[in-house]
PAKE-635884 format. One record per atom (N, C-alpha, C): residue in one letter; x, y, z. Coordinates in steps of 0.2 Angstrom, whole numbers, plus 5000, padded with zeros to 4 digits. Atoms other than C-alpha are relative to their C-alpha. Example, Ala and Ser with C-alpha at 12.3 -4.5 7.8 and 13.67 -1.06 7.14 Angstrom:
# PAKE-635884
A500449945000A506249785039A500450065000S499649944999S506849955036S499650055003
//
This chain:
# PAKE-635884
M500550064998M548552965149M499849974997S500350085002S548152785149S499549985000N500749995003N546452815151N499450044997C500349945002C545352915143C499249985001G500750034998G543552905152G499450064995P500749955004P541653015144P500250035005I500149944994I541953125160I500750015002C499349954999C543453265165C500149995008P499749994990P544353225182P500250085002R500049874993R544353435185R499749994998C500949965000C542653485179C499549955000G500650055001G541453335180G499849994992G500050005007G541253355161G499849954996A500050055005A540653245151A500450004991F499450035006F541653215133F500249924995V499350075007V542653095118V500550014998C499250045001C544153045117C500449994994G500250065007G544753025101G500949994998A499650054997A546452985107A500149944995A499750055003A546452825103A499849984992N500250005007N545752845086N500650034993G499849965005G547052945081G499850105002S500649915001S546053115081S499450045005C500149984997C545853195094C500250115003A499749935003A545553405094A500650025009C499149984997C547053405109C500549994999F499350035006F548153355097F500450074997D499949925002D547953555091D500150065004L499650004996L548353615107L500650005003A499750014997A549753685113A500150015007L500250024995L550353635130L500850015000S499150004999S552153655135S499949955003D499550084994D553453515143D499450035006S500049994992S553253575161S499150005001L501049984998L550953615160L500149924996R500850055000R550553435154R500649965003Q500150054993Q551953365166Q499750015006Q500849964995Q550853465179Q499449984999I500850024999I549453395172I499849915002A500050085000A549753205171A500349965008A499850034990A550553215191A499250035002S500449994997S549053275194S499049985001F500650045005F547653195182F500149934999N499850075009N547653015179N499449964993D500250045006D546553005167D500050064993C500049955007C546153135148C499650035007L500449914999L545453335152L499749984996C500149975003C544353385143C500250064994V499549965005V544853495128V499750105003S500349964993S543853645140S500450025002C499849964994C544853635153C500649984998L499449985003L546453585144L500150094996T500249945007T546053745134T500150065005D500449984996D545653835150D500849995003L499150004997L547453775159L500850044994S499349975005S548553815145S500250064999E500249904999E547954005145E500150025006A499849964994A548254025163A500449995002G499150015002G549953935159G500550064999K499849975001K550454065151K500450065003S499449964995S550654175166S499749965004L499850054996L550854045176L500349965002T498950055003T552353955179T500449975009S500150014995S552353915200S499649954998Q501050015000Q551153785204Q499849995005A500349965001A550653855216A499250014996G500549965004G549753955202G499749934997F500350035000F549453785195F499549985003E500250004994E548953715213E499250034994S500750004999S547553815210S499550014995L500250035006L546953795195L499749935000T500350085000T546753625196T499749975009G500550024995G545853625214G500549975007E499450044994E547453525222E500250045003K499649994996K548253555239K500449985001
//
């Protein structure tokens, strides 16, 4: 993700992205390569840790694009 704004594009909540500073809470999350690709294709900005955690947990049981879309609100 190239642009990390103060608003999460998934939930609309405010957050602070520390990726540019080399220390972000998201660094500790285990996201599969497939999930990372789906997130990158669906959002133009970083997501908050809460949303990443939700997608990570749900992603463990959702393997289809349709399942991912149900979590992101995409159609």
